[in-house]
C-alpha positions as CSV (number, residue, x, y, z in Angstrom):
1,M,-25.1,17.0,-16.4
2,K,-23.5,18.3,-13.3
3,K,-23.7,22.1,-12.2
4,L,-20.8,23.5,-11.1
5,N,-22.4,25.6,-8.2
6,D,-23.5,22.0,-7.0
7,I,-19.5,20.4,-6.6
8,L,-18.1,23.3,-5.4
9,N,-20.0,23.4,-2.3
10,E,-17.0,22.2,0.0
11,V,-14.1,23.7,-1.8
12,K,-12.7,26.8,0.1
13,V,-12.4,29.1,-3.2
14,L,-10.4,31.9,-2.9
15,E,-12.0,33.9,-6.3
16,I,-13.7,33.2,-9.1
17,S,-13.4,34.8,-12.6
18,G,-16.6,34.1,-14.7
19,S,-19.9,32.3,-13.8
20,P,-19.9,29.7,-11.4
21,N,-23.5,28.8,-12.8
22,R,-22.7,26.5,-15.7
23,E,-22.9,22.9,-16.7
24,I,-20.0,20.6,-16.5
25,G,-18.8,17.2,-18.6
26,N,-15.9,15.7,-16.6
27,I,-13.1,16.1,-14.3
28,A,-9.6,16.1,-15.3
29,F,-5.9,16.9,-13.9
30,D,-4.2,15.6,-17.1
31,S,-4.8,18.0,-20.1
32,R,-4.2,15.1,-22.7
33,Q,-7.8,14.1,-21.2
34,V,-9.2,16.8,-21.1
35,G,-13.2,16.9,-23.3
36,R,-14.8,19.8,-24.2
37,G,-16.8,21.5,-21.3
38,D,-14.7,19.8,-18.6
39,V,-13.1,21.0,-15.8
40,F,-9.2,21.1,-15.8
41,V,-7.7,20.8,-12.2
42,A,-4.5,22.2,-12.6
43,V,-2.2,20.3,-9.9
44,S,1.4,21.4,-8.5
45,G,2.6,17.8,-8.6
46,T,6.3,16.3,-7.7
47,Q,7.0,15.8,-11.1
48,V,5.3,18.9,-13.6
49,D,2.8,21.8,-12.6
50,G,-0.9,21.4,-13.9
51,H,-0.5,25.4,-14.3
52,L,1.8,24.8,-17.8
53,F,-0.8,23.4,-19.0
54,I,-3.9,25.4,-18.8
55,P,-3.3,26.3,-22.3
56,Q,-4.0,23.2,-23.9
57,A,-6.5,22.3,-21.8
58,E,-8.3,25.5,-23.0
59,E,-7.5,24.8,-26.5
60,K,-9.3,21.3,-25.7
61,G,-12.1,23.1,-24.7
62,C,-12.8,23.1,-20.9
63,T,-14.8,25.7,-19.6
64,V,-13.5,25.6,-15.8
65,V,-10.0,25.9,-14.4
66,V,-9.5,25.4,-10.8
67,C,-5.9,26.6,-10.1
68,E,-3.6,28.0,-7.6
69,Q,-2.8,31.3,-9.7
70,F,-4.3,32.4,-12.6
71,P,-2.7,32.7,-15.8
72,E,-1.8,36.0,-17.3
73,N,-4.3,35.7,-20.0
74,L,-8.0,35.2,-19.1
75,S,-10.2,33.4,-21.6
76,S,-14.2,35.2,-21.8
77,D,-15.2,31.5,-22.3
78,V,-13.8,30.0,-19.2
79,T,-14.3,29.9,-15.9
80,Y,-11.7,30.0,-13.3
81,I,-11.6,29.2,-10.0
82,K,-8.5,30.1,-7.3
83,V,-8.2,27.8,-4.6
84,R,-5.1,27.8,-2.1
85,N,-4.0,23.7,-2.4
86,S,-5.5,22.8,-5.8
87,A,-4.5,18.7,-5.1
88,E,-6.9,19.0,-2.2
89,A,-10.1,20.8,-4.3
90,L,-9.7,18.3,-6.7
91,G,-10.5,15.6,-4.0
92,Q,-13.5,17.4,-2.8
93,L,-14.8,17.8,-6.7
94,A,-14.1,14.3,-7.4
95,S,-16.3,13.4,-4.6
96,A,-18.7,15.8,-5.0
97,F,-19.2,14.7,-8.7
98,Y,-19.5,11.2,-7.6
99,D,-22.1,12.1,-5.5
100,H,-20.0,11.9,-2.0
101,P,-19.7,7.9,-2.7
102,S,-17.5,7.5,0.2
103,R,-20.7,8.4,3.2
104,S,-22.5,5.5,1.4
105,L,-20.2,3.4,2.8
106,K,-18.7,2.0,5.6
107,L,-14.6,2.8,4.6
108,V,-11.6,1.9,6.4
109,G,-8.4,3.4,5.7
110,V,-5.1,1.3,6.6
111,T,-2.1,2.8,6.6
112,G,1.5,2.2,7.8
113,T,4.9,0.6,6.8
114,N,4.1,-3.0,6.4
115,G,1.2,-5.1,6.4
116,K,-1.1,-2.9,4.6
117,T,-2.0,-5.1,2.0
118,T,-2.7,-8.2,4.4
119,T,-4.9,-6.2,6.6
120,V,-6.8,-4.6,3.8
121,T,-6.9,-8.5,2.2
122,L,-7.9,-10.0,4.9
123,L,-10.6,-7.5,6.2
124,Y,-12.0,-8.0,2.3
125,D,-11.8,-11.5,2.7
126,L,-13.5,-11.5,5.9
127,F,-16.5,-9.6,5.4
128,E,-17.2,-10.9,2.0
129,D,-16.7,-14.1,4.2
130,L,-19.5,-13.3,6.5
131,G,-21.7,-12.7,3.7
132,Y,-21.7,-8.6,3.1
133,K,-20.5,-7.2,-0.3
134,A,-17.3,-5.6,0.3
135,G,-14.9,-3.4,-2.0
136,M,-11.3,-3.4,-1.4
137,L,-8.6,-1.1,-3.0
138,S,-4.9,-2.3,-2.8
139,T,-1.6,-2.1,-4.2
140,V,-2.2,-5.8,-5.6
141,L,-5.5,-5.0,-6.7
142,N,-9.0,-3.7,-6.9
143,R,-12.0,-5.1,-5.9
144,I,-15.7,-3.8,-6.5
145,H,-17.6,-7.3,-4.7
146,Q,-16.6,-10.3,-6.7
147,T,-15.3,-8.0,-9.8
148,L,-11.1,-7.7,-10.3
149,V,-10.2,-4.4,-11.3
150,P,-5.9,-4.3,-11.8
151,A,-4.1,-1.7,-9.4
152,T,-1.6,0.6,-10.5
153,H,-0.7,2.1,-7.2
154,T,-0.5,1.8,-3.9
155,T,-3.2,4.4,-3.7
156,P,-4.9,5.6,-6.8
157,D,-5.5,9.4,-7.6
158,A,-8.4,11.3,-6.4
159,L,-10.5,10.6,-9.7
160,Q,-9.7,7.3,-9.9
161,I,-11.1,6.5,-6.0
162,N,-14.3,8.2,-6.5
163,R,-15.2,6.7,-9.2
164,L,-14.6,2.8,-7.9
165,L,-16.3,4.3,-4.5
166,K,-19.4,5.1,-6.6
167,Q,-19.1,2.1,-8.7
168,M,-19.1,-0.2,-5.0
169,A,-21.8,2.2,-4.1
170,D,-23.8,1.7,-6.8
171,E,-23.0,-2.5,-6.8
172,G,-24.3,-2.3,-3.1
173,C,-21.1,-3.1,-1.2
174,E,-21.4,-1.7,2.9
175,F,-17.4,-1.9,3.8
176,V,-14.4,-0.8,1.7
177,F,-11.2,-1.3,3.1
178,M,-8.5,0.9,1.3
179,E,-4.6,0.9,1.8
180,V,-3.6,4.2,2.4
181,S,-0.5,5.4,1.6
182,S,2.1,7.9,3.0
183,H,2.4,9.5,-0.6
184,A,-1.4,9.5,-1.0
185,I,-2.3,11.4,2.5
186,E,0.6,14.1,1.1
187,Q,-0.8,14.4,-1.9
188,N,-4.5,15.1,-0.8
189,R,-5.7,12.0,-2.8
190,I,-7.8,11.1,0.1
191,A,-9.5,14.6,0.5
192,G,-13.4,14.5,0.8
193,L,-13.4,11.3,1.6
194,Q,-15.3,10.3,4.9
195,F,-13.7,7.7,6.6
196,A,-15.8,5.4,9.3
197,G,-12.1,4.2,11.0
198,A,-8.3,4.4,10.3
199,V,-6.2,1.5,11.2
200,F,-2.1,2.1,11.8
201,T,-0.2,-1.0,11.5
202,N,3.4,0.3,12.0
203,I,6.1,2.6,11.0
204,T,9.8,2.2,9.5
205,H,12.6,3.5,7.5
206,D,10.6,3.7,3.9
207,H,9.9,6.6,1.5
208,L,12.2,8.9,3.0
209,D,13.1,9.9,-1.0
210,Y,10.5,11.7,-0.8
211,H,9.5,12.6,2.1
212,K,12.8,13.4,3.3
213,T,12.9,13.1,6.9
214,F,11.4,10.5,9.2
215,K,9.3,13.2,11.3
216,D,7.6,14.3,7.7
217,Y,7.2,10.3,7.1
218,L,5.3,10.3,10.3
219,E,3.3,13.3,10.6
220,A,1.9,12.4,6.7
221,K,0.8,9.0,8.7
222,K,-0.9,10.8,11.2
223,K,-3.0,13.2,9.2
224,L,-5.5,10.2,8.7
225,F,-6.2,10.2,11.6
226,N,-6.1,13.6,12.2
227,G,-9.0,14.2,9.8
228,L,-11.3,11.4,11.1
229,P,-14.3,12.4,12.2
230,E,-16.1,12.1,16.0
231,T,-18.1,9.0,15.0
232,A,-15.2,7.1,13.2
233,F,-12.8,4.9,15.1
234,A,-9.2,4.8,15.5
235,L,-7.2,1.8,16.2
236,T,-3.5,1.9,16.2
237,N,-0.8,-0.8,17.0
238,A,0.4,-0.2,20.9
239,D,3.6,-2.4,20.8
240,D,4.5,0.3,17.6
241,R,6.4,3.0,19.9
242,N,5.0,5.6,17.1
243,G,1.4,3.8,17.4
244,K,-0.1,6.6,19.9
245,V,1.4,9.5,18.3
246,M,-1.1,8.5,15.7
247,L,-4.0,9.1,18.3
248,Q,-2.7,12.7,19.9
249,N,-4.9,15.0,17.7
250,T,-7.4,12.5,16.7
251,K,-11.4,13.6,17.3
252,A,-12.1,9.3,16.9
253,K,-12.7,7.2,19.2
254,K,-9.6,5.3,20.1
255,Y,-9.0,1.7,20.5
256,T,-5.3,0.0,20.2
257,Y,-4.4,-4.0,19.9
258,G,-1.0,-5.8,20.4
259,L,0.9,-8.8,21.3
260,K,3.1,-7.3,24.0
261,S,1.8,-4.3,25.5
262,M,-1.7,-3.5,27.0
263,A,-4.1,-3.2,24.5
264,D,-8.1,-3.0,23.7
265,F,-7.7,-6.3,21.4
266,K,-4.7,-8.7,23.2
267,A,-3.4,-11.7,21.3
268,K,-0.4,-13.9,22.1
269,V,1.2,-16.7,19.9
270,I,1.0,-20.3,21.3
271,E,2.5,-21.7,18.2
272,N,4.0,-20.7,14.8
273,H,4.9,-23.2,12.0
274,F,5.4,-22.8,8.3
275,D,2.2,-23.8,8.0
276,G,0.5,-21.2,10.3
277,L,-0.1,-20.0,13.8
278,V,-2.0,-20.7,16.7
279,M,-2.9,-17.6,18.8
280,V,-5.0,-16.6,21.9
281,V,-7.1,-13.5,20.8
282,D,-9.1,-11.7,23.2
283,G,-8.8,-15.4,25.5
284,E,-10.0,-17.5,22.6
285,E,-7.6,-20.3,21.0
286,F,-7.7,-19.8,17.3
287,G,-5.8,-21.5,14.5
288,A,-4.6,-19.6,11.3
289,M,-3.0,-20.6,7.9
290,L,-1.0,-17.5,8.0
291,P,3.1,-18.2,9.8
292,G,4.9,-15.6,11.2
293,E,4.6,-12.9,14.2
294,F,4.1,-10.2,11.7
295,N,1.0,-12.0,10.5
296,A,-0.2,-12.2,13.9
297,Y,0.0,-8.5,14.0
298,N,-2.2,-8.5,10.3
299,L,-4.8,-11.4,11.8
300,L,-5.6,-9.3,15.1
301,A,-5.7,-6.1,13.5
302,A,-8.1,-6.9,11.3
303,Y,-10.1,-8.9,14.1
304,A,-10.4,-5.7,16.0
305,T,-11.7,-4.2,12.9
306,A,-14.0,-6.4,12.2
307,R,-15.0,-6.3,16.1
308,L,-15.6,-2.4,16.1
309,L,-17.4,-2.6,12.9
310,G,-20.0,-4.4,15.2
311,Q,-18.8,-7.7,14.1
312,D,-19.3,-11.1,16.1
313,K,-16.1,-12.5,17.8
314,T,-16.7,-16.3,17.0
315,E,-17.4,-15.7,13.9
316,V,-15.1,-13.3,12.7
317,L,-12.5,-15.7,14.1
318,V,-14.0,-19.2,12.5
319,S,-13.8,-17.1,9.0
320,L,-10.2,-15.7,9.6
321,S,-8.6,-19.0,10.3
322,K,-9.3,-20.1,6.9
323,A,-7.7,-16.8,5.8
324,R,-4.9,-16.7,3.3
325,G,-3.7,-13.7,3.5
326,A,-2.6,-11.5,0.5
327,E,-0.5,-12.5,-2.7
328,G,3.2,-12.0,-2.9
329,R,3.2,-11.9,1.1
330,F,5.4,-14.9,2.5
331,D,3.8,-16.8,-0.5
332,I,5.6,-20.5,-0.3
333,V,6.0,-23.4,-3.4
334,R,7.9,-26.3,-2.6
335,S,10.2,-28.5,-4.7
336,K,9.7,-32.4,-5.2
337,N,12.8,-32.6,-2.7
338,N,11.4,-30.5,0.1
339,I,13.1,-27.1,-1.2
340,T,10.7,-24.3,0.3
341,G,10.9,-20.9,-1.4
342,I,9.4,-18.0,0.4
343,I,8.3,-15.3,-2.2
344,D,7.7,-11.3,-0.1
345,Y,7.0,-7.8,-1.3
346,A,9.7,-7.0,1.6
347,H,11.7,-4.0,0.3
348,T,12.6,-2.2,3.3
349,P,15.7,-3.1,6.5
350,D,12.5,-3.9,8.5
351,A,10.5,-5.4,6.2
352,L,12.8,-7.7,5.3
353,K,14.8,-8.1,9.0
354,N,10.4,-9.2,10.5
355,V,10.8,-12.0,7.3
356,L,14.1,-13.2,8.2
357,E,13.5,-13.2,11.6
358,T,10.7,-15.5,11.0
359,I,11.7,-17.6,8.9
360,N,14.9,-18.3,11.1
361,K,12.5,-19.0,13.9
362,L,10.6,-21.3,12.1
363,R,13.2,-23.6,10.3
364,T,15.9,-26.4,12.0
365,H,18.9,-24.3,11.3
366,N,20.1,-28.0,9.8
367,E,19.3,-26.6,6.1
368,Q,20.9,-23.5,4.7
369,L,18.9,-20.1,3.9
370,I,19.6,-18.5,0.2
371,T,18.0,-14.8,0.2
372,V,18.1,-13.4,-3.0
373,V,17.1,-9.0,-3.2
374,G,17.3,-6.4,-5.1
375,A,16.4,-2.2,-4.3
376,G,14.5,-0.4,-6.5
377,G,16.0,2.7,-8.8
378,D,14.6,6.1,-8.4
379,R,13.9,4.9,-4.7
380,D,15.6,5.9,-0.8
381,K,19.1,5.5,-1.6
382,E,20.0,5.4,2.0
383,K,18.1,1.8,2.7
384,R,19.8,0.0,0.1
385,P,23.2,-0.7,2.3
386,K,20.6,-1.1,5.6
387,M,19.1,-3.8,3.4
388,A,22.0,-5.8,2.6
389,W,23.5,-5.6,5.9
390,V,20.4,-7.1,7.3
391,V,19.8,-10.0,4.4
392,S,23.6,-10.9,5.1
393,R,23.2,-11.0,8.9
394,L,20.3,-12.8,8.7
395,S,20.9,-15.4,6.0
396,D,23.5,-18.3,5.8
397,R,23.6,-16.8,1.3
398,V,23.1,-13.7,-0.2
399,I,22.9,-13.4,-3.9
400,L,22.6,-9.8,-4.6
401,T,20.5,-8.8,-8.3
402,S,17.9,-6.2,-10.0
403,D,14.5,-5.4,-8.3
404,N,13.1,-2.6,-10.7
405,P,15.9,-0.5,-11.7
406,R,13.8,2.0,-13.4
407,S,16.0,4.9,-15.0
408,E,19.0,3.4,-12.9
409,E,21.6,0.9,-13.7
410,P,20.9,-1.9,-11.7
411,E,24.9,-2.3,-11.4
412,Q,25.0,1.2,-9.5
413,I,21.8,0.4,-7.3
414,I,23.6,-3.3,-6.3
415,E,27.0,-1.7,-5.4
416,D,25.1,0.8,-3.3
417,M,23.7,-3.0,-1.5
418,R,27.4,-4.1,-1.4
419,Q,28.2,-1.6,0.6
420,G,26.1,-2.5,3.4
421,I,27.2,-6.8,3.6
422,D,28.5,-7.2,6.7
423,P,32.7,-7.7,6.0
424,A,32.1,-11.2,8.1
425,R,29.8,-12.4,5.1
426,S,31.4,-10.9,1.6
427,G,32.5,-15.0,1.0
428,R,29.1,-15.9,0.8
429,T,27.4,-12.9,-1.0
430,M,27.3,-13.1,-5.2
431,I,25.6,-10.7,-7.5
432,I,24.2,-11.6,-10.5
433,V,22.5,-8.7,-12.2
434,N,20.2,-10.7,-14.3
435,R,17.1,-11.4,-11.8
436,E,15.7,-14.5,-13.0
437,E,19.6,-16.2,-13.4
438,A,20.0,-14.9,-9.9
439,I,16.9,-16.9,-8.9
440,K,17.9,-19.9,-10.7
441,T,21.2,-20.0,-9.4
442,A,19.7,-19.7,-5.8
443,V,17.8,-23.0,-6.6
444,N,20.3,-24.6,-8.6
445,L,22.7,-23.8,-4.9
446,A,19.7,-25.2,-2.6
447,R,20.0,-29.2,-1.4
448,P,17.1,-31.0,0.3
449,G,15.1,-29.2,2.7
450,D,16.7,-25.5,1.7
451,L,15.1,-22.5,2.2
452,I,15.2,-19.6,-0.8
453,L,13.9,-16.8,0.4
454,V,13.0,-14.2,-3.3
455,A,12.4,-10.7,-1.5
456,G,11.6,-7.4,-2.7
457,K,8.6,-8.0,-5.9
458,G,6.5,-10.0,-4.1
459,H,2.8,-9.4,-5.8
460,E,4.1,-7.2,-8.8
461,K,3.7,-8.6,-12.9
462,Y,6.6,-6.6,-14.0
463,Q,10.2,-5.6,-14.0
464,E,10.9,-1.7,-14.9
465,I,13.8,-1.1,-16.8
466,K,14.7,2.3,-18.5
467,G,10.8,3.5,-18.3
468,V,9.4,0.0,-20.0
469,K,7.6,-2.6,-17.9
470,H,8.7,-6.3,-19.0
471,H,6.7,-9.3,-17.9
472,F,8.4,-10.9,-14.9
473,D,6.8,-12.7,-11.9
474,D,9.1,-14.4,-9.0
475,R,6.7,-17.0,-8.1
476,E,6.5,-17.9,-11.3
477,I,10.3,-18.2,-12.1
478,L,10.9,-19.6,-8.6
479,T,8.1,-22.4,-9.1
480,E,9.6,-23.0,-12.7
481,Y,12.6,-23.8,-11.5
482,L,11.9,-25.8,-8.7
483,Q,9.8,-28.2,-10.5
484,T,12.9,-28.8,-12.5
485,I,15.2,-30.4,-10.1
């Protein structure tokens, strides 16, 4: 059992009603998960306000309520703690409750629009290959050394993060690599964590349904760097025009990486094929099994991070030469008659542009490129026509289809996308709402040597329709149809 006083040390408490000197059970911010003797943190969320559920938490036997406003009726059996920001307090409480696990780990956060998952996967695989016990928190999955833990969000909630970090520390992990989304930063899910370093990959148009403006989105990313201690490192992409912005207010030691600009860690792409890259990294020639310039950035970010964490240059490059990257990121499957299928998570205009430009640089142009793509429902609607514009300009044929429509009608999402199709390319665009049928049609249209890009869902194993997640795996379906031809 923990004492309430012991986990309050770093919380900015405005007012307390009741005794802070009491034993507590667990911490919860969902009233349905509250047990007797627990702490209930009333968080003002984006969908619901946790303050409305204080009575239910009290009925379930919570003995401590952390909130931004005291309820009208205070129970004599409950200690009430008023704070300025409940979400921030939740992170600080969770960290203390689990004995500050991030302080006993070298925790590195990776943020940016694209490349987060591949970079943390490369780093996890690299450090495991170098003989360390490592941990990973990513969109695709979480790893506690060799144990896999399914991932449900880009960044879990503060309680889950600290619980996982505690398990990693107990397992003997030394390094942990974590995707840090803008939502997680803005919602204070990383409050209370101590980072050994942070990496910025790039920033483009995404999540403006949540952040409203690009400036807000940029500032959310920047908060990760603003909060770094002097002992940490801040590593940014010198080739991204907003890369230097990340370093403006950080106390951490500043470093850059890049392919084009002057940088502390520099690389140059010599060869670029579907089967991989040949690069010169800090003067050393190095071959990788990941194709595309965007992967050159991911590999360079991983290399620079490893060097900043004290690893040997040659050992790092040898290990990265074996790396395969993250599931659902430029995943290649081939048919017997040489049709190449590519599954990629690209779901923003810029990510689609990157993956399509990569394919176009690698192809002979004697073949056709067929792109199957949709857009997610209940998300930034502004990017839908922009996504369609990009794919229509950079593909020979386009099939607009459903992605995760969530609560929206897929036909309306597709119509939003269709508005962005280049009019000159409209005759080479098809609309097939059923995603499996769309993939099947792309395979049937393909001739030997052609290329098929299935974009948007990547590693996901489901399709969310009207609140229900149905099993759906782009790779599984594309592979199945490619084997039948």
